[in-house]
Each structure stands twice: as C-alpha cells, then as structure tokens.
Steps between C-alpha positions, in 0.01 A plus 500: 500500500344580161468221251728525199307503173527170322584496128231407256500134408602578140779744598860415421732562789845615392763471769703811568859486386749671729798662329807394704688816396266751663228296672218644292220288366379480147433215269653642183823401330824634641598848389754511214729710722508220757586252223791720386618674818765768505851355521610467865833671434314821404335517841832422672684765297250774584496392864881498528545837332209683669349310794753264661531687831272695735605803703421390857194665650367609159334350195773640274655226290821529298736274313840495340421779249539784754789318669691482169429869441623590847819291484596589142325826402430514128654165418273309740194678364608422144554130583164478677338659194661242272379213719151655500488457122448126559136571583467691172633195312241288676228752409587463132487121531157523664367730225446802724375799295768743380359792699534300822856403408575870445361571847723227644804659331394839637477353853857370465623833358342699785645260757845526343491876440380594846715231663818662368430825687703509823293459816160563340551205266560255781176600672311497168636150428338384824162637399475468118551120465490479121544122496196438719300739277623323186421156642143617572468643145634177354261287700204721410558543127666179388319293240320187610684299235818319601817709472682491169868493417658837421684563178859619505383826346256564787770426756746737331240777473407477869863486615594786266211724603558419866874563499476816286214628714689439823815662359301804384351529847824455694752682276360853553489443876865391504599802289318747724635327811854511364468870422370568850784305662755681281351840590496421874857370492621803305326734742619314814861485382507877503536594135333831585801635703 
C-alpha cells in the first residue's frame, strides 16, 4: 500500500465542507441561489401541469394541461394558459430579463395555440410542456437577489398582455372552426338538392 504524502509542517489543513443539497464538496460560501431558492409552489405548478403522470412503459410525462385541453377543448387550453402566467409573475419578481420573459410568454402562446387544434393539439400538449420549459428558464435566469414585490402596474400589464395574447391566439381558431362546422352541417343537411 503506497504511503500517503504527509502535509508540510507549516501547511494549513482546511476541512472539506459537504453541501447537503447536492453532496458536493467545496469550502466556499453558499451560492446566492441556494440562499434564495425558487418558491416551492412554482415547481409544484409546473409538475402538476406538465409532469404529474407517466405513460406506463415509456418515459413520457404529462400533467393536467393536456387533460384540460382534452376534456374541454379551447376552454381548457385557455384556462391552462392563464394558470401558466403565474410563472411569468414569478419571473418578474425574480428580475428575469425581459427577453427571457418574452420567451416564456411565447412558450405559453405556442402551448395554447397548438393545444386548441383538435387531435394534434392534445398530442402536442403532451410533448411541448411549456410550464416545465418556463420553470427551467426561471431557475436559470433569475437574479441572485431576493425576490421583490410587484407593483400593481406590473401585475396589470402581465395579466393584460397574457389575456389579450391568449384571446388573439384562440379567437381566430374558434372562428375558423365555427365556419368549418357550419359548412359541414350545411353540406350534410343536403342544401345542394
């Protein structure tokens, strides 16, 4: 068995500090992100909407977002999109850069827009998982400072942009869908006798 080198008599031995969160060693101060962790409800929200269940025999995870879209097409997608805005509120509180917040809003808009499409939307909802993406963006880009309180103006702007954006995404789909249903009904009822 080889002899371990002995430290020099004047050397200072610093014991290794083990981080209980991840088991790594390092003697520095705790990271600011570990001092101000992401709110637990944000992780639960993303998990419930996008990753609560697993399709047996696969690694495909899904949550209540695609279930709402399947049970109440259009309305369920709209409601899931509104709930998803909670992560955007949290991003503003954690001083996430505006470009990242815009990307989070785009993730929600894509999820909502594609989710409204019959059949295709339900499958896309299983795979897109905008809330899990937004949680990862939030965790990556949030400031290391503690979260701040939001002003009423910021809240109203986010709600307004979110609701208007979701309406602008869903309204054309409902109009086109209504026209298609009307045309099929008119054709099937034999107006061309």
